[in-house]
C-alpha positions, 0 to 999 in steps of 0.5 A: 274306588277313591273315598270321597272327602267328608263335607261339613254342614251346619243345621238348625233344629227349629223348636217352636214353643209358641203354642205351649207345646214343643214343635219341631219345624221340618222342611222337605229337601229340594231334590228328594222331598224327604223331611229334613231340618234346614242345613247348609255349607259353611260360609266364610266369616260366619260361625256355624250357629249363624249359618244354621240361623240363616238356613232356617230363614232361607229354607223355612222363613223362620226368625229367632235365635240359634244356640251358640253351643251345638246339640251335637253332630251326626254323619249323614249323606249329601246328595242323591242318586249317583252323586253322594258325599258323606257329610258331618252335620253340626246341629244347633238348636234354634228358638223360633220367634216368628214366621215370615210370609216371604223368604228366599226358598218359598215355594221350593219346599214344604214346611211342617210343624211336628211333635218330637214323635212325629218328627222321629217318624218322618225323618229318614236320617238315622244319625239325626234320629239318634241325636234327637233320641239322645236329647229327647228329654232336654232339647228345650234346655239347649235353646238360647234364653228369651231375654234377647230381642228377636233378630230378623234374617 
Protein backbone atom coordinates (compact mmCIF):
# COMPACT_ATOMS: atom_id res chain seq x y z
CA UNK A 1 0.00 0.00 0.00
CA UNK A 2 1.49 3.40 -0.96
CA UNK A 3 2.48 5.68 1.87
CA UNK A 4 0.55 8.95 1.99
CA UNK A 5 2.65 12.10 1.94
CA UNK A 6 2.94 14.21 5.05
CA UNK A 7 0.90 17.40 4.86
CA UNK A 8 1.78 20.54 6.81
CA UNK A 9 -0.63 22.48 9.00
CA UNK A 10 -0.24 25.58 11.14
CA UNK A 11 -2.07 25.77 14.47
CA UNK A 12 -2.82 28.53 16.93
CA UNK A 13 -2.60 27.70 20.63
CA UNK A 14 -4.99 30.38 21.93
CA UNK A 15 -4.04 31.43 25.45
CA UNK A 16 -6.44 33.83 27.15
CA UNK A 17 -5.01 35.59 30.22
CA UNK A 18 -7.68 38.28 30.54
CA UNK A 19 -9.40 36.64 33.54
CA UNK A 20 -6.15 36.54 35.50
CA UNK A 21 -5.85 32.79 34.91
CA UNK A 22 -4.47 31.06 31.82
CA UNK A 23 -7.25 29.56 29.73
CA UNK A 24 -6.75 27.61 26.52
CA UNK A 25 -9.42 28.18 23.90
CA UNK A 26 -10.48 24.92 22.25
CA UNK A 27 -12.79 24.35 19.30
CA UNK A 28 -14.47 21.23 18.00
CA UNK A 29 -13.52 19.69 14.68
CA UNK A 30 -16.28 20.09 12.09
CA UNK A 31 -16.12 16.42 11.07
CA UNK A 32 -15.70 14.44 14.28
CA UNK A 33 -16.61 16.90 17.03
CA UNK A 34 -13.31 16.22 18.84
CA UNK A 35 -11.77 19.05 20.85
CA UNK A 36 -8.83 20.58 18.97
CA UNK A 37 -7.00 23.88 18.58
CA UNK A 38 -7.57 26.03 15.47
CA UNK A 39 -5.39 24.91 12.55
CA UNK A 40 -5.23 25.03 8.80
CA UNK A 41 -3.19 24.44 5.67
CA UNK A 42 -0.43 26.75 4.40
CA UNK A 43 -1.63 29.73 2.38
CA UNK A 44 0.48 31.21 -0.41
CA UNK A 45 2.27 34.36 0.71
CA UNK A 46 1.45 33.96 4.41
CA UNK A 47 4.01 32.83 7.00
CA UNK A 48 2.93 30.03 9.33
CA UNK A 49 2.25 32.26 12.32
CA UNK A 50 -0.10 34.41 10.22
CA UNK A 51 -1.97 31.33 8.97
CA UNK A 52 -2.39 30.28 12.62
CA UNK A 53 -3.72 33.75 13.55
CA UNK A 54 -6.19 33.64 10.67
CA UNK A 55 -7.41 30.18 11.74
CA UNK A 56 -8.01 31.42 15.32
CA UNK A 57 -10.16 34.19 13.86
CA UNK A 58 -12.03 32.01 11.33
CA UNK A 59 -12.71 29.05 13.66
CA UNK A 60 -13.26 30.78 17.01
CA UNK A 61 -13.66 34.52 16.39
CA UNK A 62 -10.49 35.32 18.31
CA UNK A 63 -8.42 38.43 17.81
CA UNK A 64 -4.93 38.86 19.14
CA UNK A 65 -1.29 38.28 18.30
CA UNK A 66 0.51 35.11 17.32
CA UNK A 67 4.11 34.49 18.31
CA UNK A 68 6.48 34.43 15.35
CA UNK A 69 8.42 31.59 16.99
CA UNK A 70 6.58 28.27 17.22
CA UNK A 71 6.14 26.30 20.41
CA UNK A 72 7.11 23.21 18.44
CA UNK A 73 5.65 20.62 16.12
CA UNK A 74 3.85 17.33 16.43
CA UNK A 75 2.72 14.67 14.01
CA UNK A 76 -1.01 14.14 13.82
CA UNK A 77 -3.60 12.87 11.39
CA UNK A 78 -5.80 14.94 9.09
CA UNK A 79 -9.23 13.57 8.24
CA UNK A 80 -11.35 10.75 9.60
CA UNK A 81 -12.68 7.36 8.64
CA UNK A 82 -11.13 5.94 5.49
CA UNK A 83 -9.55 9.21 4.36
CA UNK A 84 -6.68 9.76 6.77
CA UNK A 85 -3.45 11.57 6.02
CA UNK A 86 -0.44 12.13 8.28
CA UNK A 87 0.16 15.79 9.12
CA UNK A 88 3.06 17.74 10.60
CA UNK A 89 1.49 20.47 12.72
CA UNK A 90 3.48 23.58 13.68
CA UNK A 91 1.99 25.19 16.81
CA UNK A 92 2.17 28.95 17.41
CA UNK A 93 1.16 30.45 20.77
CA UNK A 94 -1.61 33.01 20.29
CA UNK A 95 -2.36 35.73 22.86
CA UNK A 96 -6.13 36.29 22.92
CA UNK A 97 -6.96 39.99 23.11
CA UNK A 98 -10.65 39.81 22.21
CA UNK A 99 -13.61 37.80 20.94
CA UNK A 100 -15.82 38.66 17.99
CA UNK A 101 -19.55 37.98 17.86
CA UNK A 102 -19.44 37.23 14.16
CA UNK A 103 -16.77 35.18 12.34
CA UNK A 104 -16.62 32.86 9.30
CA UNK A 105 -17.21 29.50 11.03
CA UNK A 106 -19.68 30.68 13.69
CA UNK A 107 -22.23 27.96 14.37
CA UNK A 108 -20.07 25.25 12.78
CA UNK A 109 -18.01 24.52 15.91
CA UNK A 110 -18.31 24.62 19.66
CA UNK A 111 -15.85 26.82 21.53
CA UNK A 112 -14.72 26.43 25.12
CA UNK A 113 -12.15 27.87 27.47
CA UNK A 114 -10.32 25.34 29.61
CA UNK A 115 -7.53 25.24 32.15
CA UNK A 116 -4.40 23.43 31.00
CA UNK A 117 -5.45 20.34 32.98
CA UNK A 118 -8.95 20.37 31.48
CA UNK A 119 -7.51 20.83 27.98
CA UNK A 120 -5.15 17.90 28.47
CA UNK A 121 -8.13 15.72 29.42
CA UNK A 122 -10.29 16.90 26.50
CA UNK A 123 -7.74 16.77 23.68
CA UNK A 124 -7.32 13.42 21.94
CA UNK A 125 -4.20 14.14 19.87
CA UNK A 126 -1.29 12.57 21.73
CA UNK A 127 1.31 14.68 19.92
CA UNK A 128 -0.36 17.92 20.99
CA UNK A 129 -0.79 16.65 24.54
CA UNK A 130 2.93 15.78 24.69
CA UNK A 131 3.87 19.23 23.36
CA UNK A 132 1.70 20.94 25.98
CA UNK A 133 3.13 18.80 28.78
CA UNK A 134 6.67 19.57 27.62
CA UNK A 135 5.97 23.32 27.92
CA UNK A 136 3.40 23.36 30.73
CA UNK A 137 5.54 25.59 32.96
CA UNK A 138 6.58 28.12 30.31
CA UNK A 139 3.65 28.47 27.88
CA UNK A 140 3.07 32.13 28.76
CA UNK A 141 6.70 33.02 28.03
CA UNK A 142 6.13 32.13 24.36
CA UNK A 143 3.38 34.74 23.92
CA UNK A 144 4.11 37.98 22.07
CA UNK A 145 4.50 41.04 24.34
CA UNK A 146 1.50 43.21 25.12
CA UNK A 147 3.11 46.37 23.71
CA UNK A 148 1.61 45.72 20.26
CA UNK A 149 -1.80 47.13 19.48
CA UNK A 150 -4.39 44.37 18.93
CA UNK A 151 -5.00 43.53 15.31
CA UNK A 152 -8.32 42.53 13.81
CA UNK A 153 -8.77 39.39 11.76
